[in-house]
C-alpha positions in Angstrom: -0.2 0.3 0.1 0.8 3.3 -0.9 1.9 5.7 2.2 0.0 8.8 2.1 0.6 10.4 4.8 3.2 13.5 4.0 6.9 13.5 6.2 7.5 16.5 8.5 10.6 18.2 7.8 10.7 21.0 10.9 9.5 19.2 14.2 9.8 22.5 15.8 9.1 26.3 15.1 5.6 27.4 13.8 4.0 24.5 11.6 4.4 23.4 8.1 1.5 24.1 5.4 0.1 21.2 4.3 -2.9 20.5 2.1 -5.4 18.9 4.6 -6.8 16.5 2.4 -3.3 14.9 2.2 -2.8 13.9 5.9 -5.1 11.9 8.0 -7.7 12.9 10.4 -4.8 12.5 13.5 -2.1 14.4 11.8 -4.3 16.9 11.3 -5.8 16.9 14.4 -2.4 17.6 15.7 -1.1 20.2 12.9 -4.6 22.1 14.1 -3.5 22.5 17.7 0.7 23.1 16.1 -0.6 26.3 14.0 -3.0 27.2 17.3 0.3 27.9 18.6 2.2 29.9 15.8 4.0 32.5 16.5 4.9 31.3 20.7 8.6 32.2 21.2 10.9 29.0 22.1 11.2 29.5 25.9 7.4 30.1 26.4 6.6 27.0 24.4 9.2 25.4 26.3 7.4 26.5 29.9 3.9 25.7 28.4 4.9 22.3 27.5 6.2 21.3 31.1 2.9 23.2 32.4 0.9 20.3 30.4 3.3 17.8 31.3 2.7 18.5 35.0 -1.6 19.0 34.3 -2.0 15.7 32.9 0.1 13.4 35.6 -1.9 15.4 38.4 -5.2 14.9 36.1 -4.7 11.5 34.7 -1.9 10.0 37.2 -0.9 7.1 36.2 -3.3 6.4 33.6 -0.7 7.3 30.4 2.1 5.3 32.4 -0.2 1.8 33.3 -2.6 1.7 30.8 -3.0 -2.2 31.4 -5.0 -1.4 35.0 -8.5 -0.7 35.4 -9.5 1.3 38.7 -7.6 4.1 40.1 -4.5 5.7 41.2 -4.2 8.5 43.2 -1.7 11.6 42.9 -1.5 14.0 45.8 -4.5 12.5 47.1 -7.1 12.6 44.4 -8.1 9.9 42.5 -8.3 9.5 38.7 -9.2 6.6 36.7 -7.0 4.7 34.3 -9.4 2.8 32.4 -8.6 3.5 28.7 -9.9 1.2 26.2 -7.7 1.3 23.8 -5.4 0.0 25.8 -7.7 -2.7 26.9 -8.9 -4.1 23.5 -7.1 -7.0 22.5 -7.0 -6.1 19.1 -5.5 -2.6 20.4 -1.5 -4.3 19.9 -2.2 -5.9 16.4 -3.8 -3.2 14.7 -2.6 0.4 13.8 -4.9 2.5 16.5 -7.7 4.7 14.8 -5.7 7.8 13.6 -8.7 10.3 14.3 -9.6 8.5 17.8 -6.0 8.9 19.8 -7.8 11.1 22.0 -10.8 9.1 23.3 -9.4 7.0 25.7 -8.6 9.6 27.7 -11.7 11.4 27.0 -12.9 8.0 28.3 -10.7 8.7 31.4 -11.9 12.1 31.7 -15.4 10.5 31.7 -14.3 8.2 34.3 -13.5 10.1 37.0 -15.0 10.3 40.7 -17.5 13.0 41.7 -14.7 13.4 44.4 -11.8 13.5 42.4 -13.7 15.5 40.0 -14.3 18.3 43.6 -9.9 18.4 44.0 -9.4 19.0 40.7 -11.3 21.7 40.2 -10.3 23.0 44.1 -6.8 22.4 42.7 -7.8 24.3 39.3 -6.9 28.1 39.1 -9.8 30.4 37.4 -8.6 30.4 34.4 -7.0 27.1 33.9 -10.0 25.3 32.8 -9.4 21.7 31.1 -12.1 22.3 29.0 -11.1 26.4 28.1 -7.7 24.2 26.1 -9.7 21.5 24.0 -10.0 22.3 20.5 -12.5 20.5 17.8 -10.5 17.4 16.7 -12.0 16.8 13.8 -12.1 19.8 11.2 -10.3 22.8 11.4 -11.3 25.7 14.4 -13.5 28.0 12.7 -15.0 25.9 9.7 -18.5 24.9 9.3 -17.7 21.3 9.3 -16.0 22.4 13.3 -19.7 23.9 14.6 -21.1 21.0 16.4 -17.8 20.2 18.1 -17.0 23.8 19.0 -20.9 23.9 20.4 -19.8 21.0 22.5 -16.7 22.4 23.5 -17.8 25.8 24.6 -21.0 24.6 26.5 -18.3 22.6 28.1 -16.1 25.4 29.0 -19.2 27.8 30.4 -19.7 24.7 32.7 -17.0 24.7 33.8 -16.3 28.2 34.2 -19.0 28.2 36.1 -17.9 25.6 38.4 -14.5 27.3 38.9 -15.8 31.2 39.0 -18.5 31.6 40.3 -19.0 28.7 42.8 -16.0 30.2 45.5 -18.2 33.2 44.7 -21.3 31.7 46.7 -22.5 33.2 49.8 -23.3 30.6 52.6 -23.2 26.9 50.5 -19.9 25.4 50.0 -18.6 25.3 46.5 -18.8 21.5 45.6 -23.2 22.1 45.9 -22.8 24.4 42.5 -19.9 22.1 41.5 -21.4 18.7 42.2 -24.7 20.1 40.2 -22.9 20.0 37.1 -20.9 17.1 37.6 -23.2 14.6 35.5 -23.2 17.3 32.5 -19.6 17.6 32.4 -19.6 13.4 32.2 -22.3 14.1 29.2 -20.3 16.4 27.3 -17.8 13.9 26.9 -20.2 11.6 25.7 -21.2 13.7 23.4 -18.2 14.7 22.0 -17.0 11.1 21.4 -20.5 10.9 19.1 -19.5 13.4 17.3 -16.3 12.7 17.2 -17.3 9.3 15.5 -20.3 11.3 13.5 -17.5 13.6 11.7 -15.5 10.2 10.9 -18.5 8.2 9.2 -19.9 11.8 7.1 -16.0 12.4 5.9 -15.6 8.9 5.2 -18.3 9.2 2.8 -17.7 12.1 1.4 -14.0 10.9 0.6 -15.1 7.3 -1.2 -17.9 9.2 -2.9 -15.1 11.3 -4.4 -12.7 8.8 -4.7 -15.3 7.3 -7.3 -16.5 10.3 -9.2 -12.6 11.9 -9.4 -10.4 9.2 -8.9 -11.3 5.4 -9.9 -7.7 4.6 -10.0 -7.2 5.7 -6.8 -10.0 2.8 -5.5 -7.4 -0.3 -5.4 -4.3 1.8 -5.0 -4.4 3.8 -2.1 -7.5 6.3 -0.8 -10.0 3.6 -0.2 -8.0 1.0 1.3 -6.7 3.7 4.0 -9.6 4.8 4.9 -10.8 1.5 5.6 -8.0 -0.1 7.0 -6.5 3.2 9.1 -9.5 5.3 10.1 -13.5 2.7 10.2 -12.3 -0.8 11.0 -10.0 -0.1 13.9 -12.6 3.0 15.0 -15.4 0.5 15.0 -13.3 -2.3 17.3 -13.2 1.3 19.5 -16.0 2.0 19.6 -16.9 -1.6 20.8 -15.0 -1.2 24.0 -17.2 1.8 24.7 -19.1 -0.6 26.7 -16.6 -2.5 28.4 -17.8 -2.5 31.8 -15.0 -0.7 33.4 -16.3 2.4 31.4 -18.7 5.2 32.7 -22.2 4.9 32.3 -22.4 7.4 30.3 -19.3 6.4 28.5 -21.3 2.8 27.5 -24.4 4.8 27.0 -22.9 6.8 24.1 -20.9 3.5 23.1 -24.9 1.7 23.1 -25.7 4.4 21.0 -23.0 3.8 19.0 -23.8 -0.4 18.0 -25.1 1.3 14.1 -21.5 2.4 13.9 -19.7 -1.0 14.6 -22.5 -3.1 12.8 -21.8 -1.1 9.1 -17.9 -1.5 9.4 -17.9 -5.4 10.2 -20.6 -6.0 7.5 -18.6 -4.1 5.0 -15.4 -5.7 6.2 -16.8 -8.6 5.5 -18.2 -7.4 2.1 -14.4 -6.2 1.1 -13.2 -9.4 2.5 -15.0 -11.6 -0.2 -15.3 -8.7 -3.0 -13.2 -6.0 -2.4 -13.0 -2.6 -1.6 -14.9 -1.3 -4.9 -18.4 -3.2 -3.6 -17.5 -2.7 0.1 -17.2 0.7 -0.6 -20.7 1.1 -2.5 -22.5 -0.6 -0.1 -20.7 1.2 2.9 -22.2 4.9 1.1 -25.5 3.1 0.5 -26.2 2.4 4.2 -24.7 5.3 5.1 -27.3 7.5 2.8 -29.9 5.0 4.3 -29.2 5.5 7.6 -28.7 9.6 7.9 -32.1 10.3 9.8 -30.4 8.2 12.8 -26.6 10.0 12.9 -29.0 13.6 12.6 -32.3 13.2 14.1 -32.4 10.1 16.3 -28.4 10.9 18.2 -28.9 15.2 18.6 -32.4 13.8 20.2 -30.6 11.3 22.5 -27.9 14.2 23.1 -30.5 16.2 24.0 -32.5 13.5 26.1 -28.7 12.4 28.3 -28.5 16.4 28.7 -31.8 17.2 30.8 -31.4 13.9 32.7 -27.5 15.1 33.6 -29.2 18.3 35.1 -31.7 15.9 37.5 -29.0 13.8 38.1 -27.0 17.1 39.1 -29.9 17.8 41.7 -29.9 14.9 43.5 -25.8 15.1 44.0 -26.4 18.3 44.9 -28.5 17.4 47.8 -26.2 14.7 48.5 -23.8 17.1 48.6 -25.7 19.5 50.5 -26.5 17.1 53.4 -23.2 16.8 53.8 -22.7 20.3 55.0 -25.5 20.8 57.0 
């Protein structure tokens, strides 16, 4: 298979100019993050890098080092989750990681954070150093129309976190933990919605690329593009989606995994067709099924997401009352 990924000549300084259609989703996300830091002086960049390393150690504990363990670890008295679906999956060591989904294990770990750990982390977080405020869209260039759904979710989550960090300490007569407990379920649901958006964006983007190959690049069908899409994006992401339903995941992540079962089913069916009839037949089937199921991705899933937000607010009332009862 021809390697279509470019080799970047420079690994420091400002990001190089690369056409977005020549890179995978993960490389595209890395380039977008790199471009957002253009013009930063070297010393300032080094200090920011060290600060980010310290933050990830504080937030995720040993999850980046002990990826095979399931449970929790302690760092400075703060319990942090160590569940990483990519590591616990049996396929993770035998196949390339989904190139648009490198952040999902960390998002799952963040959703697995207990309420106690969440409250302790917010207590130690400066008001201008929120986790959500640092996030960017992963599946499209920031500021473009395609990045709008992710930007909306990140924006809502950033406001939610800002209320926890800025407004909660200003409350009189109540400890900040009451409001933060109320907003904790919403934080987890927004993480799950973000994961679902990553999968849906990949499904839509891959469908568009396959159609484009049929219309403008038939010679690339058997050589480069379509095999790359299936082998490096869709098949590994399908296996990753199935790990979201594993018992060690947070309840919000497992519900997200259930909602994404059609994604895995479509990819598995396409994989069987490709094994028997090749990439042309598999690509046609994949495009056809996605057009037939558009209503699920653009009508049912948004409705489920809104229901999840409503349920999270109701659950937040319960957690706030629990926290308040511990005060009085």
